[in-house]
PDB file as gemmi writes it, atoms N, CA and C in Angstrom:
CRYST1    1.000    1.000    1.000  90.00  90.00  90.00 P 1                      
ATOM      1  N   MET A   1      -1.383   9.520 -71.290  1.00  0.00           N  
ATOM      2  CA  MET A   1      -2.573   9.017 -70.634  1.00  0.00           C  
ATOM      3  C   MET A   1      -3.628   9.654 -71.404  1.00  0.00           C  
ATOM      4  N   ASP A   2      -4.798   8.771 -71.320  1.00  0.00           N  
ATOM      5  CA  ASP A   2      -5.536   9.134 -72.450  1.00  0.00           C  
ATOM      6  C   ASP A   2      -6.794   9.677 -71.494  1.00  0.00           C  
ATOM      7  N   ASP A   3      -7.729  10.089 -72.103  1.00  0.00           N  
ATOM      8  CA  ASP A   3      -8.979  10.473 -71.485  1.00  0.00           C  
ATOM      9  C   ASP A   3      -9.727   9.611 -70.519  1.00  0.00           C  
ATOM     10  N   ARG A   4      -9.577   8.421 -70.484  1.00  0.00           N  
ATOM     11  CA  ARG A   4     -10.102   7.277 -69.510  1.00  0.00           C  
ATOM     12  C   ARG A   4      -9.232   7.273 -68.377  1.00  0.00           C  
ATOM     13  N   ASP A   5      -7.996   7.452 -68.637  1.00  0.00           N  
ATOM     14  CA  ASP A   5      -7.018   7.364 -67.394  1.00  0.00           C  
ATOM     15  C   ASP A   5      -7.143   8.602 -66.674  1.00  0.00           C  
ATOM     16  N   PHE A   6      -7.266   9.732 -67.501  1.00  0.00           N  
ATOM     17  CA  PHE A   6      -7.304  11.158 -66.854  1.00  0.00           C  
ATOM     18  C   PHE A   6      -8.386  11.117 -66.000  1.00  0.00           C  
ATOM     19  N   HIS A   7      -9.810  10.662 -66.440  1.00  0.00           N  
ATOM     20  CA  HIS A   7     -10.818  10.621 -65.561  1.00  0.00           C  
ATOM     21  C   HIS A   7     -10.817  10.155 -64.450  1.00  0.00           C  
ATOM     22  N   ASP A   8     -10.031   8.767 -64.514  1.00  0.00           N  
ATOM     23  CA  ASP A   8      -9.924   7.862 -63.384  1.00  0.00           C  
ATOM     24  C   ASP A   8      -8.923   8.638 -62.603  1.00  0.00           C  
ATOM     25  N   ALA A   9      -7.982   9.199 -62.943  1.00  0.00           N  
ATOM     26  CA  ALA A   9      -7.255   9.645 -61.812  1.00  0.00           C  
ATOM     27  C   ALA A   9      -7.884  11.123 -61.175  1.00  0.00           C  
ATOM     28  N   ARG A  10      -8.663  11.649 -61.899  1.00  0.00           N  
ATOM     29  CA  ARG A  10      -9.326  13.032 -61.325  1.00  0.00           C  
ATOM     30  C   ARG A  10     -10.567  12.190 -60.345  1.00  0.00           C  
ATOM     31  N   ILE A  11     -11.045  11.236 -60.427  1.00  0.00           N  
ATOM     32  CA  ILE A  11     -12.163  10.544 -59.864  1.00  0.00           C  
ATOM     33  C   ILE A  11     -11.576  10.067 -57.954  1.00  0.00           C  
ATOM     34  N   ARG A  12     -10.073   9.639 -58.491  1.00  0.00           N  
ATOM     35  CA  ARG A  12      -9.594   9.199 -57.534  1.00  0.00           C  
ATOM     36  C   ARG A  12      -9.009  10.410 -56.274  1.00  0.00           C  
ATOM     37  N   ILE A  13      -8.524  11.615 -57.265  1.00  0.00           N  
ATOM     38  CA  ILE A  13      -8.033  12.537 -56.501  1.00  0.00           C  
ATOM     39  C   ILE A  13      -9.268  13.092 -55.759  1.00  0.00           C  
ATOM     40  N   SER A  14     -10.413  13.615 -56.465  1.00  0.00           N  
ATOM     41  CA  SER A  14     -11.979  13.862 -55.745  1.00  0.00           C  
ATOM     42  C   SER A  14     -12.005  13.137 -54.356  1.00  0.00           C  
ATOM     43  N   ARG A  15     -11.852  11.578 -54.485  1.00  0.00           N  
ATOM     44  CA  ARG A  15     -12.130  10.820 -53.206  1.00  0.00           C  
ATOM     45  C   ARG A  15     -11.269  11.201 -52.134  1.00  0.00           C  
ATOM     46  N   TRP A  16     -10.218  11.226 -52.844  1.00  0.00           N  
ATOM     47  CA  TRP A  16      -9.034  11.704 -51.443  1.00  0.00           C  
ATOM     48  C   TRP A  16      -9.201  13.009 -50.922  1.00  0.00           C  
ATOM     49  N   ILE A  17      -9.774  13.894 -51.792  1.00  0.00           N  
ATOM     50  CA  ILE A  17      -9.913  15.253 -51.052  1.00  0.00           C  
ATOM     51  C   ILE A  17     -10.823  15.147 -49.968  1.00  0.00           C  
ATOM     52  N   GLU A  18     -12.199  14.343 -50.426  1.00  0.00           N  
ATOM     53  CA  GLU A  18     -13.079  14.064 -49.761  1.00  0.00           C  
ATOM     54  C   GLU A  18     -12.945  13.556 -48.451  1.00  0.00           C  
ATOM     55  N   GLU A  19     -11.889  12.356 -48.627  1.00  0.00           N  
ATOM     56  CA  GLU A  19     -11.693  11.498 -47.234  1.00  0.00           C  
ATOM     57  C   GLU A  19     -10.607  12.378 -46.555  1.00  0.00           C  
ATOM     58  N   GLY A  20      -9.875  13.239 -47.131  1.00  0.00           N  
ATOM     59  CA  GLY A  20      -8.921  14.096 -46.392  1.00  0.00           C  
ATOM     60  C   GLY A  20      -9.711  15.224 -45.623  1.00  0.00           C  
ATOM     61  N   ALA A  21     -10.743  15.819 -46.258  1.00  0.00           N  
ATOM     62  CA  ALA A  21     -11.482  16.456 -45.397  1.00  0.00           C  
ATOM     63  C   ALA A  21     -12.118  15.953 -44.057  1.00  0.00           C  
ATOM     64  N   GLY A  22     -12.707  14.806 -44.269  1.00  0.00           N  
ATOM     65  CA  GLY A  22     -13.214  14.020 -43.303  1.00  0.00           C  
ATOM     66  C   GLY A  22     -12.305  13.476 -42.212  1.00  0.00           C  
ATOM     67  N   LEU A  23     -11.085  13.443 -42.614  1.00  0.00           N  
ATOM     68  CA  LEU A  23     -10.074  13.085 -41.662  1.00  0.00           C  
ATOM     69  C   LEU A  23      -9.683  14.603 -40.887  1.00  0.00           C  
ATOM     70  N   LEU A  24      -9.280  15.627 -41.845  1.00  0.00           N  
ATOM     71  CA  LEU A  24      -8.940  16.722 -40.965  1.00  0.00           C  
ATOM     72  C   LEU A  24     -10.432  16.996 -40.026  1.00  0.00           C  
ATOM     73  N   GLY A  25     -11.492  16.666 -40.269  1.00  0.00           N  
ATOM     74  CA  GLY A  25     -12.660  16.882 -39.507  1.00  0.00           C  
ATOM     75  C   GLY A  25     -12.390  16.402 -37.924  1.00  0.00           C  
ATOM     76  N   THR A  26     -11.620  15.063 -38.081  1.00  0.00           N  
ATOM     77  CA  THR A  26     -11.428  14.501 -36.809  1.00  0.00           C  
ATOM     78  C   THR A  26     -10.354  15.060 -35.856  1.00  0.00           C  
ATOM     79  N   VAL A  27      -9.461  16.042 -36.501  1.00  0.00           N  
ATOM     80  CA  VAL A  27      -8.344  16.537 -36.024  1.00  0.00           C  
ATOM     81  C   VAL A  27      -8.419  17.257 -34.735  1.00  0.00           C  
ATOM     82  N   PRO A  28      -9.479  18.134 -34.584  1.00  0.00           N  
ATOM     83  CA  PRO A  28      -9.964  19.022 -33.505  1.00  0.00           C  
ATOM     84  C   PRO A  28     -10.297  17.995 -32.271  1.00  0.00           C  
ATOM     85  N   GLY A  29     -11.054  17.038 -32.573  1.00  0.00           N  
ATOM     86  CA  GLY A  29     -11.305  15.846 -31.509  1.00  0.00           C  
ATOM     87  C   GLY A  29     -10.035  15.296 -31.087  1.00  0.00           C  
ATOM     88  N   LEU A  30      -9.523  15.120 -31.892  1.00  0.00           N  
ATOM     89  CA  LEU A  30      -8.218  14.194 -31.451  1.00  0.00           C  
ATOM     90  C   LEU A  30      -7.031  15.240 -30.520  1.00  0.00           C  
ATOM     91  N   LEU A  31      -6.975  16.450 -31.169  1.00  0.00           N  
ATOM     92  CA  LEU A  31      -6.261  17.315 -30.034  1.00  0.00           C  
ATOM     93  C   LEU A  31      -6.873  17.528 -28.850  1.00  0.00           C  
ATOM     94  N   THR A  32      -8.315  17.781 -28.719  1.00  0.00           N  
ATOM     95  CA  THR A  32      -8.890  17.588 -27.678  1.00  0.00           C  
ATOM     96  C   THR A  32      -8.593  16.693 -26.748  1.00  0.00           C  
ATOM     97  N   GLU A  33      -8.771  15.406 -27.158  1.00  0.00           N  
ATOM     98  CA  GLU A  33      -8.567  14.231 -26.479  1.00  0.00           C  
ATOM     99  C   GLU A  33      -7.309  14.238 -26.167  1.00  0.00           C  
ATOM    100  N   GLN A  34      -6.134  14.648 -26.917  1.00  0.00           N  
ATOM    101  CA  GLN A  34      -4.652  14.269 -26.266  1.00  0.00           C  
ATOM    102  C   GLN A  34      -4.854  15.430 -25.194  1.00  0.00           C  
ATOM    103  N   GLU A  35      -5.081  16.304 -25.435  1.00  0.00           N  
ATOM    104  CA  GLU A  35      -5.057  17.587 -24.207  1.00  0.00           C  
ATOM    105  C   GLU A  35      -5.494  16.857 -22.743  1.00  0.00           C  
ATOM    106  N   ARG A  36      -6.711  16.477 -23.110  1.00  0.00           N  
ATOM    107  CA  ARG A  36      -7.486  15.749 -21.617  1.00  0.00           C  
ATOM    108  C   ARG A  36      -6.662  14.620 -21.132  1.00  0.00           C  
ATOM    109  N   LEU A  37      -6.030  13.827 -21.936  1.00  0.00           N  
ATOM    110  CA  LEU A  37      -5.310  12.728 -21.548  1.00  0.00           C  
ATOM    111  C   LEU A  37      -3.847  13.183 -21.021  1.00  0.00           C  
ATOM    112  N   ARG A  38      -3.400  14.051 -21.478  1.00  0.00           N  
ATOM    113  CA  ARG A  38      -2.066  14.729 -20.836  1.00  0.00           C  
ATOM    114  C   ARG A  38      -2.280  15.271 -19.489  1.00  0.00           C  
ATOM    115  N   GLU A  39      -3.740  15.783 -19.156  1.00  0.00           N  
ATOM    116  CA  GLU A  39      -3.885  16.676 -18.255  1.00  0.00           C  
ATOM    117  C   GLU A  39      -4.199  15.509 -17.057  1.00  0.00           C  
ATOM    118  N   ARG A  40      -4.643  14.560 -17.474  1.00  0.00           N  
ATOM    119  CA  ARG A  40      -5.225  13.350 -16.607  1.00  0.00           C  
ATOM    120  C   ARG A  40      -3.600  12.385 -16.281  1.00  0.00           C  
ATOM    121  N   LEU A  41      -2.934  12.386 -17.216  1.00  0.00           N  
ATOM    122  CA  LEU A  41      -1.350  11.840 -16.969  1.00  0.00           C  
ATOM    123  C   LEU A  41      -0.757  12.778 -16.123  1.00  0.00           C  
ATOM    124  N   GLU A  42      -0.653  14.025 -16.217  1.00  0.00           N  
ATOM    125  CA  GLU A  42      -0.211  14.942 -15.164  1.00  0.00           C  
ATOM    126  C   GLU A  42      -0.815  14.493 -13.844  1.00  0.00           C  
ATOM    127  N   ALA A  43      -2.367  14.823 -13.567  1.00  0.00           N  
ATOM    128  CA  ALA A  43      -2.858  14.410 -12.388  1.00  0.00           C  
ATOM    129  C   ALA A  43      -2.340  13.242 -11.677  1.00  0.00           C  
ATOM    130  N   THR A  44      -2.327  12.146 -12.585  1.00  0.00           N  
ATOM    131  CA  THR A  44      -1.667  10.597 -12.222  1.00  0.00           C  
ATOM    132  C   THR A  44      -0.553  10.891 -11.609  1.00  0.00           C  
ATOM    133  N   GLU A  45       0.318  11.346 -12.360  1.00  0.00           N  
ATOM    134  CA  GLU A  45       1.835  11.492 -11.661  1.00  0.00           C  
ATOM    135  C   GLU A  45       1.853  12.383 -10.388  1.00  0.00           C  
ATOM    136  N   ARG A  46       1.220  13.277 -10.313  1.00  0.00           N  
ATOM    137  CA  ARG A  46       0.907  14.093  -9.131  1.00  0.00           C  
ATOM    138  C   ARG A  46       0.490  13.184  -7.739  1.00  0.00           C  
ATOM    139  N   ALA A  47      -0.549  12.421  -8.311  1.00  0.00           N  
ATOM    140  CA  ALA A  47      -1.075  11.564  -7.363  1.00  0.00           C  
ATOM    141  C   ALA A  47      -0.096  10.360  -6.729  1.00  0.00           C  
ATOM    142  N   SER A  48       0.712   9.931  -7.881  1.00  0.00           N  
ATOM    143  CA  SER A  48       1.470   8.819  -7.733  1.00  0.00           C  
ATOM    144  C   SER A  48       2.945   9.303  -6.685  1.00  0.00           C  
ATOM    145  N   ASN A  49       3.159  10.521  -7.066  1.00  0.00           N  
ATOM    146  CA  ASN A  49       4.185  11.281  -6.406  1.00  0.00           C  
ATOM    147  C   ASN A  49       3.981  11.327  -4.981  1.00  0.00           C  
ATOM    148  N   ARG A  50       2.803  11.839  -4.432  1.00  0.00           N  
ATOM    149  CA  ARG A  50       2.401  11.889  -2.987  1.00  0.00           C  
ATOM    150  C   ARG A  50       2.204  10.493  -2.604  1.00  0.00           C  
ATOM    151  N   LEU A  51       1.397   9.610  -3.154  1.00  0.00           N  
ATOM    152  CA  LEU A  51       1.436   8.439  -2.680  1.00  0.00           C  
ATOM    153  C   LEU A  51       2.991   7.763  -2.075  1.00  0.00           C  
ATOM    154  N   LEU A  52       3.896   8.013  -3.184  1.00  0.00           N  
ATOM    155  CA  LEU A  52       5.307   7.344  -2.843  1.00  0.00           C  
ATOM    156  C   LEU A  52       5.736   8.133  -1.915  1.00  0.00           C  
ATOM    157  N   GLN A  53       5.292   9.416  -1.737  1.00  0.00           N  
ATOM    158  CA  GLN A  53       5.934  10.086  -0.468  1.00  0.00           C  
ATOM    159  C   GLN A  53       5.156   9.718   1.016  1.00  0.00           C  
ATOM    160  N   GLU A  54       4.335   9.340   0.947  1.00  0.00           N  
ATOM    161  CA  GLU A  54       3.711   8.906   1.925  1.00  0.00           C  
ATOM    162  C   GLU A  54       3.951   7.187   2.183  1.00  0.00           C  
ATOM    163  N   VAL A  55       4.563   6.582   1.074  1.00  0.00           N  
ATOM    164  CA  VAL A  55       4.759   5.048   1.411  1.00  0.00           C  
ATOM    165  C   VAL A  55       6.552   5.715   2.170  1.00  0.00           C  
ATOM    166  N   ASN A  56       7.054   6.240   1.923  1.00  0.00           N  
ATOM    167  CA  ASN A  56       8.423   6.530   2.125  1.00  0.00           C  
ATOM    168  C   ASN A  56       7.977   7.004   3.684  1.00  0.00           C  
ATOM    169  N   ASP A  57       7.238   7.906   3.856  1.00  0.00           N  
ATOM    170  CA  ASP A  57       7.158   8.482   5.239  1.00  0.00           C  
ATOM    171  C   ASP A  57       6.634   7.002   6.308  1.00  0.00           C  
ATOM    172  N   LEU A  58       5.855   6.634   5.717  1.00  0.00           N  
ATOM    173  CA  LEU A  58       5.387   5.410   6.415  1.00  0.00           C  
ATOM    174  C   LEU A  58       6.341   4.086   6.771  1.00  0.00           C  
ATOM    175  N   ARG A  59       6.957   4.148   5.823  1.00  0.00           N  
ATOM    176  CA  ARG A  59       8.291   2.966   6.008  1.00  0.00           C  
ATOM    177  C   ARG A  59       9.501   3.743   7.213  1.00  0.00           C  
ATOM    178  N   ARG A  60       9.817   4.885   7.140  1.00  0.00           N  
ATOM    179  CA  ARG A  60      10.401   5.572   7.945  1.00  0.00           C  
ATOM    180  C   ARG A  60       9.829   5.386   9.686  1.00  0.00           C  
ATOM    181  N   GLU A  61       8.231   5.607   9.230  1.00  0.00           N  
ATOM    182  CA  GLU A  61       7.474   5.640  10.705  1.00  0.00           C  
ATOM    183  C   GLU A  61       7.765   3.766  11.169  1.00  0.00           C  
ATOM    184  N   LEU A  62       7.531   2.817  10.327  1.00  0.00           N  
ATOM    185  CA  LEU A  62       7.620   1.553  10.537  1.00  0.00           C  
ATOM    186  C   LEU A  62       8.883   1.223  11.059  1.00  0.00           C  
ATOM    187  N   ASP A  63      10.043   1.785  10.602  1.00  0.00           N  
ATOM    188  CA  ASP A  63      11.393   1.550  10.927  1.00  0.00           C  
ATOM    189  C   ASP A  63      11.421   2.202  12.603  1.00  0.00           C  
ATOM    190  N   ALA A  64      11.180   3.072  12.860  1.00  0.00           N  
ATOM    191  CA  ALA A  64      11.044   3.649  14.053  1.00  0.00           C  
ATOM    192  C   ALA A  64      10.176   2.767  15.214  1.00  0.00           C  
ATOM    193  N   LEU A  65       9.322   2.510  14.687  1.00  0.00           N  
ATOM    194  CA  LEU A  65       8.119   1.710  15.628  1.00  0.00           C  
ATOM    195  C   LEU A  65       9.023   0.363  15.885  1.00  0.00           C  
ATOM    196  N   GLN A  66       9.395  -0.258  14.725  1.00  0.00           N  
ATOM    197  CA  GLN A  66      10.077  -1.527  15.226  1.00  0.00           C  
ATOM    198  C   GLN A  66      11.198  -1.580  15.790  1.00  0.00           C  
ATOM    199  N   SER A  67      11.966  -0.267  15.581  1.00  0.00           N  
ATOM    200  CA  SER A  67      13.047  -0.376  16.527  1.00  0.00           C  
ATOM    201  C   SER A  67      12.846  -0.114  18.083  1.00  0.00           C  
ATOM    202  N   GLU A  68      11.739   0.868  18.299  1.00  0.00           N  
ATOM    203  CA  GLU A  68      11.148   1.142  19.647  1.00  0.00           C  
ATOM    204  C   GLU A  68      10.655  -0.569  20.238  1.00  0.00           C  
ATOM    205  N   ASN A  69      10.128  -1.100  19.577  1.00  0.00           N  
ATOM    206  CA  ASN A  69       9.410  -2.447  19.751  1.00  0.00           C  
ATOM    207  C   ASN A  69      10.175  -3.492  20.301  1.00  0.00           C  
ATOM    208  N   GLU A  70      11.530  -3.305  19.457  1.00  0.00           N  
ATOM    209  CA  GLU A  70      12.510  -4.335  19.825  1.00  0.00           C  
ATOM    210  C   GLU A  70      13.276  -3.507  21.190  1.00  0.00           C  
ATOM    211  N   SER A  71      13.075  -2.369  21.428  1.00  0.00           N  
ATOM    212  CA  SER A  71      13.990  -1.810  22.618  1.00  0.00           C  
ATOM    213  C   SER A  71      13.192  -2.113  23.809  1.00  0.00           C  
ATOM    214  N   LEU A  72      11.610  -2.168  23.737  1.00  0.00           N  
ATOM    215  CA  LEU A  72      10.726  -2.319  24.493  1.00  0.00           C  
ATOM    216  C   LEU A  72      10.946  -4.113  25.000  1.00  0.00           C  
ATOM    217  N   ARG A  73      11.122  -4.871  24.235  1.00  0.00           N  
ATOM    218  CA  ARG A  73      11.056  -6.156  24.370  1.00  0.00           C  
ATOM    219  C   ARG A  73      12.600  -6.488  25.032  1.00  0.00           C  
ATOM    220  N   ARG A  74      13.448  -5.963  24.821  1.00  0.00           N  
ATOM    221  CA  ARG A  74      14.658  -6.076  25.712  1.00  0.00           C  
ATOM    222  C   ARG A  74      14.572  -5.848  26.840  1.00  0.00           C  
ATOM    223  N   GLU A  75      13.951  -4.607  26.979  1.00  0.00           N  
ATOM    224  CA  GLU A  75      13.506  -4.300  28.288  1.00  0.00           C  
ATOM    225  C   GLU A  75      12.800  -5.184  29.362  1.00  0.00           C  
ATOM    226  N   ARG A  76      11.821  -5.494  28.613  1.00  0.00           N  
ATOM    227  CA  ARG A  76      10.637  -6.374  29.128  1.00  0.00           C  
ATOM    228  C   ARG A  76      11.621  -7.722  29.673  1.00  0.00           C  
ATOM    229  N   ALA A  77      12.258  -8.364  28.700  1.00  0.00           N  
ATOM    230  CA  ALA A  77      13.179  -9.679  29.308  1.00  0.00           C  
ATOM    231  C   ALA A  77      14.421  -9.218  30.323  1.00  0.00           C  
ATOM    232  N   GLU A  78      14.864  -8.052  30.106  1.00  0.00           N  
ATOM    233  CA  GLU A  78      15.737  -7.825  31.426  1.00  0.00           C  
ATOM    234  C   GLU A  78      14.913  -7.569  32.699  1.00  0.00           C  
ATOM    235  N   LEU A  79      13.803  -6.977  32.673  1.00  0.00           N  
ATOM    236  CA  LEU A  79      12.843  -6.822  33.675  1.00  0.00           C  
ATOM    237  C   LEU A  79      12.459  -8.054  34.066  1.00  0.00           C  
ATOM    238  N   ALA A  80      12.040  -9.154  33.220  1.00  0.00           N  
ATOM    239  CA  ALA A  80      11.766 -10.295  33.735  1.00  0.00           C  
ATOM    240  C   ALA A  80      12.879 -11.303  34.610  1.00  0.00           C  
ATOM    241  N   ASP A  81      13.975 -11.162  33.891  1.00  0.00           N  
ATOM    242  CA  ASP A  81      15.084 -11.534  34.412  1.00  0.00           C  
ATOM    243  C   ASP A  81      15.600 -11.184  35.864  1.00  0.00           C  
ATOM    244  N   PHE A  82      15.104  -9.736  35.895  1.00  0.00           N  
ATOM    245  CA  PHE A  82      15.409  -9.104  37.272  1.00  0.00           C  
ATOM    246  C   PHE A  82      14.328  -9.757  38.301  1.00  0.00           C  
ATOM    247  N   LEU A  83      13.342  -9.889  38.093  1.00  0.00           N  
ATOM    248  CA  LEU A  83      12.145 -10.430  39.113  1.00  0.00           C  
ATOM    249  C   LEU A  83      12.744 -11.773  38.957  1.00  0.00           C  
ATOM    250  N   ALA A  84      12.771 -12.571  38.022  1.00  0.00           N  
ATOM    251  CA  ALA A  84      13.148 -13.901  38.545  1.00  0.00           C  
ATOM    252  C   ALA A  84      14.294 -14.189  39.215  1.00  0.00           C  
ATOM    253  N   ASP A  85      15.274 -13.418  39.259  1.00  0.00           N  
ATOM    254  CA  ASP A  85      16.030 -13.565  40.106  1.00  0.00           C  
ATOM    255  C   ASP A  85      15.850 -12.950  41.634  1.00  0.00           C  
ATOM    256  N   GLY A  86      14.938 -11.925  41.795  1.00  0.00           N  
ATOM    257  CA  GLY A  86      14.805 -11.485  42.913  1.00  0.00           C  
ATOM    258  C   GLY A  86      13.896 -12.407  43.701  1.00  0.00           C  
ATOM    259  N   LEU A  87      12.886 -13.046  42.788  1.00  0.00           N  
ATOM    260  CA  LEU A  87      11.634 -13.797  43.435  1.00  0.00           C  
ATOM    261  C   LEU A  87      12.580 -15.189  43.758  1.00  0.00           C  
ATOM    262  N   GLY A  88      13.785 -15.506  43.073  1.00  0.00           N  
ATOM    263  CA  GLY A  88      14.308 -16.737  43.313  1.00  0.00           C  
ATOM    264  C   GLY A  88      14.974 -16.596  44.729  1.00  0.00           C  
ATOM    265  N   ARG A  89      15.836 -15.458  44.932  1.00  0.00           N  
ATOM    266  CA  ARG A  89      16.478 -15.157  46.038  1.00  0.00           C  
ATOM    267  C   ARG A  89      15.399 -15.219  47.726  1.00  0.00           C  
ATOM    268  N   VAL A  90      14.190 -14.365  47.323  1.00  0.00           N  
ATOM    269  CA  VAL A  90      13.103 -14.485  48.403  1.00  0.00           C  
ATOM    270  C   VAL A  90      12.692 -15.751  48.522  1.00  0.00           C  
ATOM    271  N   LEU A  91      12.656 -16.682  47.713  1.00  0.00           N  
ATOM    272  CA  LEU A  91      12.318 -18.123  47.850  1.00  0.00           C  
ATOM    273  C   LEU A  91      13.486 -18.802  48.555  1.00  0.00           C  
ATOM    274  N   ASN A  92      14.560 -18.709  48.251  1.00  0.00           N  
ATOM    275  CA  ASN A  92      15.692 -19.298  48.627  1.00  0.00           C  
ATOM    276  C   ASN A  92      15.578 -19.096  50.097  1.00  0.00           C  
ATOM    277  N   GLU A  93      15.365 -17.927  50.517  1.00  0.00           N  
ATOM    278  CA  GLU A  93      15.472 -17.240  51.979  1.00  0.00           C  
ATOM    279  C   GLU A  93      14.011 -18.017  52.694  1.00  0.00           C  
ATOM    280  N   ALA A  94      13.172 -17.641  52.065  1.00  0.00           N  
ATOM    281  CA  ALA A  94      11.544 -18.381  52.651  1.00  0.00           C  
ATOM    282  C   ALA A  94      11.780 -19.743  53.108  1.00  0.00           C  
ATOM    283  N   VAL A  95      11.868 -20.253  51.987  1.00  0.00           N  
ATOM    284  CA  VAL A  95      11.829 -22.044  52.183  1.00  0.00           C  
ATOM    285  C   VAL A  95      12.666 -22.469  53.423  1.00  0.00           C  
ATOM    286  N   PRO A  96      13.564 -22.192  53.573  1.00  0.00           N  
ATOM    287  CA  PRO A  96      14.112 -22.801  54.841  1.00  0.00           C  
ATOM    288  C   PRO A  96      13.490 -22.282  55.974  1.00  0.00           C  
ATOM    289  N   ARG A  97      13.264 -20.840  56.116  1.00  0.00           N  
ATOM    290  CA  ARG A  97      12.392 -20.486  57.250  1.00  0.00           C  
ATOM    291  C   ARG A  97      11.016 -21.189  57.351  1.00  0.00           C  
ATOM    292  N   LEU A  98      10.539 -21.965  56.196  1.00  0.00           N  
ATOM    293  CA  LEU A  98       9.345 -22.283  56.474  1.00  0.00           C  
ATOM    294  C   LEU A  98       9.534 -23.884  56.807  1.00  0.00           C  
ATOM    295  N   ARG A  99      10.424 -24.285  56.549  1.00  0.00           N  
ATOM    296  CA  ARG A  99      10.588 -25.838  56.905  1.00  0.00           C  
ATOM    297  C   ARG A  99      11.502 -25.669  58.273  1.00  0.00           C  
ATOM    298  N   ALA A 100      11.766 -24.697  58.850  1.00  0.00           N  
ATOM    299  CA  ALA A 100      12.565 -24.587  60.024  1.00  0.00           C  
ATOM    300  C   ALA A 100      11.322 -25.381  61.210  1.00  0.00           C  
ATOM    301  N   PRO A 101      11.834 -26.148  62.340  1.00  0.00           N  
ATOM    302  CA  PRO A 101      10.896 -26.555  63.131  1.00  0.00           C  
ATOM    303  C   PRO A 101      10.292 -25.570  64.027  1.00  0.00           C  
ATOM    304  N   MET A 102       8.961 -25.805  64.145  1.00  0.00           N  
ATOM    305  CA  MET A 102       8.220 -24.545  64.847  1.00  0.00           C  
ATOM    306  C   MET A 102       8.061 -24.815  66.275  1.00  0.00           C  
ATOM    307  N   ALA A 103       8.263 -23.563  67.090  1.00  0.00           N  
ATOM    308  CA  ALA A 103       8.050 -23.987  68.244  1.00  0.00           C  
ATOM    309  C   ALA A 103       6.316 -24.073  68.694  1.00  0.00           C  
ATOM    310  N   PRO A 104       6.295 -24.270  70.103  1.00  0.00           N  
ATOM    311  CA  PRO A 104       4.943 -24.765  70.640  1.00  0.00           C  
ATOM    312  C   PRO A 104       4.100 -23.729  70.411  1.00  0.00           C  
ATOM    313  N   HIS A 105       4.547 -22.217  70.099  1.00  0.00           N  
ATOM    314  CA  HIS A 105       3.740 -21.309  70.276  1.00  0.00           C  
ATOM    315  C   HIS A 105       3.525 -20.547  68.736  1.00  0.00           C  
ATOM    316  N   GLY A 106       3.749 -21.454  67.729  1.00  0.00           N  
ATOM    317  CA  GLY A 106       4.010 -21.188  66.155  1.00  0.00           C  
ATOM    318  C   GLY A 106       4.874 -20.234  65.633  1.00  0.00           C  
ATOM    319  N   LEU A 107       5.968 -20.066  66.364  1.00  0.00           N  
ATOM    320  CA  LEU A 107       6.894 -19.146  66.023  1.00  0.00           C  
ATOM    321  C   LEU A 107       8.314 -20.249  65.315  1.00  0.00           C  
ATOM    322  N   PRO A 108       9.023 -19.776  64.536  1.00  0.00           N  
ATOM    323  CA  PRO A 108      10.291 -20.732  64.501  1.00  0.00           C  
ATOM    324  C   PRO A 108      11.182 -20.915  65.721  1.00  0.00           C  
ATOM    325  N   ALA A 109      11.732 -22.148  65.861  1.00  0.00           N  
ATOM    326  CA  ALA A 109      12.217 -22.282  67.127  1.00  0.00           C  
ATOM    327  C   ALA A 109      13.662 -21.311  67.292  1.00  0.00           C  
ATOM    328  N   GLU A 110      14.375 -21.000  66.164  1.00  0.00           N  
ATOM    329  CA  GLU A 110      15.213 -19.976  66.448  1.00  0.00           C  
ATOM    330  C   GLU A 110      14.954 -18.832  65.522  1.00  0.00           C  
ATOM    331  N   PRO A 111      14.643 -17.743  65.724  1.00  0.00           N  
ATOM    332  CA  PRO A 111      14.391 -16.755  64.753  1.00  0.00           C  
ATOM    333  C   PRO A 111      15.706 -16.182  63.941  1.00  0.00           C  
ATOM    334  N   SER A 112      15.491 -16.195  62.607  1.00  0.00           N  
ATOM    335  CA  SER A 112      16.626 -15.531  61.954  1.00  0.00           C  
ATOM    336  C   SER A 112      16.355 -14.300  61.380  1.00  0.00           C  
ATOM    337  N   TYR A 113      17.341 -13.420  61.567  1.00  0.00           N  
ATOM    338  CA  TYR A 113      17.024 -11.893  61.069  1.00  0.00           C  
ATOM    339  C   TYR A 113      18.119 -11.775  60.061  1.00  0.00           C  
ATOM    340  N   SER A 114      18.222 -12.468  59.078  1.00  0.00           N  
ATOM    341  CA  SER A 114      19.334 -12.169  58.051  1.00  0.00           C  
ATOM    342  C   SER A 114      18.871 -11.107  57.082  1.00  0.00           C  
TER     343      SER A 114                                                      
END                                                                             
């Protein structure tokens, strides 16, 4: 290695040292940023877990409400059938009475007490 090569190597090493010092100066900021991001990640994970729990709770509540709704629909349908049957019987008994010939004083000719 001659003096010129030695001199060039020395200049390169000096630049590396200067650049290294500059890079090392950024390390504390990077470490601070890494810590801030880690805390943010942990907070986000906690919030995500809370939201997931809420979603699961709401799903269970929705399932219960859907089951109750289905039960109420069945009950309503049964009541409608019951009322239709009852009204049908009442009408079946009332219509013949209404069609019966009327006596002169406004009562059916033959009262029926069934």
